[in-house]
N, C-alpha and C positions, 0 to 999 in steps of 0.2 A: 380504288385509292381512298375514296371518301370513307368507306367502312373501316379500312385499316388505320387511317389517321384518327378517326373518331375513337377507335378501340384504344389506341395509344394515349389519347386524351382522357381515357377513363369512362367514356360514354359507351359502355359495353353493348354495342349494337350487333356484334357478331354472334354473341352467345356461345362462342367456342374459342379456345386458345389456339386451335390448329387451323391454318389456312394453307391451301395448296393452290399454286398458280401454274397453269399450263400455258405454254406458248412455244412456238417454234423459234429457232435461232433467229435473233434479230428483232424479236417482238417487244423487247424492252424489259424482260424479266430481271436482269441484273440491274438495270437502271432503276427499276421500281424498288428493289431491295436497298440499293445505295441511298435513294431518296428517303425511304422509311427510316433507315439508320440515322441519317442526318436530321430528320425531323424529331426522332427520339432524343437525340442529343440536345436539340433546341428546347425540348420539354424537360430537360434535366433527368432523363432516363438513361439507363445503361443498355446499349445495343451490342450485338455481336453478329458479324457476318462471316460466314464460311462458304467459300466457293469450292465445290467438290471436284474441280477440273483436274487436279493433279494429286491423286491419292498416294503416290509414291513418297511424297514429302510430308504427309500428315498421318497421324494415327487416330483411331477411334477414341483413344483416351482423351483427346481434345474436347470431347463432348461432355466430360465429367464436370458437374457443377453448373452447367449453363442454365439450368432451371431456376437459378437464383437471380438471373438477370431479368430485365423488363422485356426485351425483345431479342429473339434469336432468329436470324435469317440464314437459311441454307439454300444455296444456289446450285443448280445443276444436279439434282438427285439422280439423274440418269447415270452418273458416273459410278454409283455404288452398286448398280445392278450386278448380281452374281458374286458380290464380295461379301461373304457371310459375316466376316468380322465387322464390317461397317454396317451391314443390315441389322445385326444384333445391337450394335452401339446406338444406332438411330432409334430402333424400337425401344430400347431402354430410356433414351432421352425423352421420347414422346410420353412414355408412361410417367416419368418423373415430372414432366411439365403438367400433365393432366392432374397429378397428385398435388402439385404445389399451388395451382390455381393463381399464380402470380405472373407467369411469363406468357407472352404471345410468341408463337412459332409460325413463321412464314417460310414455306418451302416452294421451290420452283423445279419444274422439269419440262421436257418437251412432249411428254405423254401424260395422260390422266392416270390416277392411281390404279384404276382397273387395268389399263394397258401396260403400265410399267412392269417389266418382267423381273421383279424382285423374287428371290427364291424362298424367302421367309413368309409363309402365309399370314402370320399374325401381323407382320409389318404392313403387308398389302391392306389388311383390314384396317389398321390404325390410320394409314394414309387416307383412307376413305371416310374417316369419322368427321373430319372438319369441313369447313366451308371450302368450296372449290370454284375457281374462276379461270376463265380462258382469256388470254391476251391475243390480240390479232396484230399482225404487222401493220405499220403505219403506211398509208398511201402517200403519194408524192406531196399532196397539199399539206398533209399533217406533218410530214418530215420538214417541209419548208417552214411551217409555223414553229416547230420545235427548234430548228436552227436559229431562226430569227429571235425567238424568245431567249435562248441560251446566250446568243451574242449580246442581246440587250442587257442581260444580267451581268455581263462582263464589261459593259460600258461601250460596246461596239454597235455601230449602226450598220446592220446588214440588210441591204435591199433585197426584195424578192428576186430580182434578176441575178444577183450574186449567189443567193441561196440555190436558185435553179441551176446556175452554172456549176456549183459544187456538186449537185446531184448528178449532173450529166458527165462530169469529169473525174469523179471519184467513185469508190465502192459505195453502194447505196445503204450498206449496213449502218445503223445508228452509231455503233462504236467507231467505225471508220470516219463517219461524218463529224463526230465529236472530236476525234483526233485531228482532223483537218482544221476544225474550228480552233483547237488549241494552238496549232501551228500558226494559223492566221493571227490569233491574238498575240502570240509571242513576237511575230514579225512586226505587227503594228506597234507594239510596245518598243521594240528595238529601233524602229524607224521614227518613233514618237509622232505617229499620225494614224 
C-alpha cells in the first residue's frame, strides 16, 4: 500500500508502471483497488477501476485510451483466462501504458502471473514484468480492527465485543462484514442513536 500510494504521489519508488497483486477471495484485493482510486481522486488524479467479474456486459474496446489516465485498476484478471479477445485487449493496454510512461496499472488475480492460465504467451510475459505482491487473508484480530476503524470513520463507536459478535454471526468475508456495517450504520441513523 505504501509503495502504491507513494507512486501515485509521484515518488516513483516502484520503478515500474505495472503492479500485479495476488490474493485469494476475501484477501482485500478489491478493497485495495477502491482505496487506491479514492486516494488518486484526493490527489486530483484521474483513476479508472474495471472489475472483470462479468465479461458478458463489457467489451475489450473499453480499454481504449486508458493509458492517458493516471491510474488504471483491473480487478479479477482470472475472469479473462481463455478469452482471446480480452487477452489481446489487455496485452495491447499494457504495451500502451509502457509506452506512455504516464499511467500506473494495478491488476489483481487469485493466482500469480506464472500460474494464471492465459493462452496468449506474450500476455503472460507482460504480466510478469512488473512488481508483484501477495495479499493474505486477515486473521480475526485484524478483521476486528478493520471493522472498528471503518465504524469510527462513519462516526460509530463499535466495541470489540460487538465486532467479535459480528464475526461470529455473519459471513467472515470482508465484503459481507462491510455490508453488515453499512446496515448497522443505516439502522443507527434511522433510530438516531
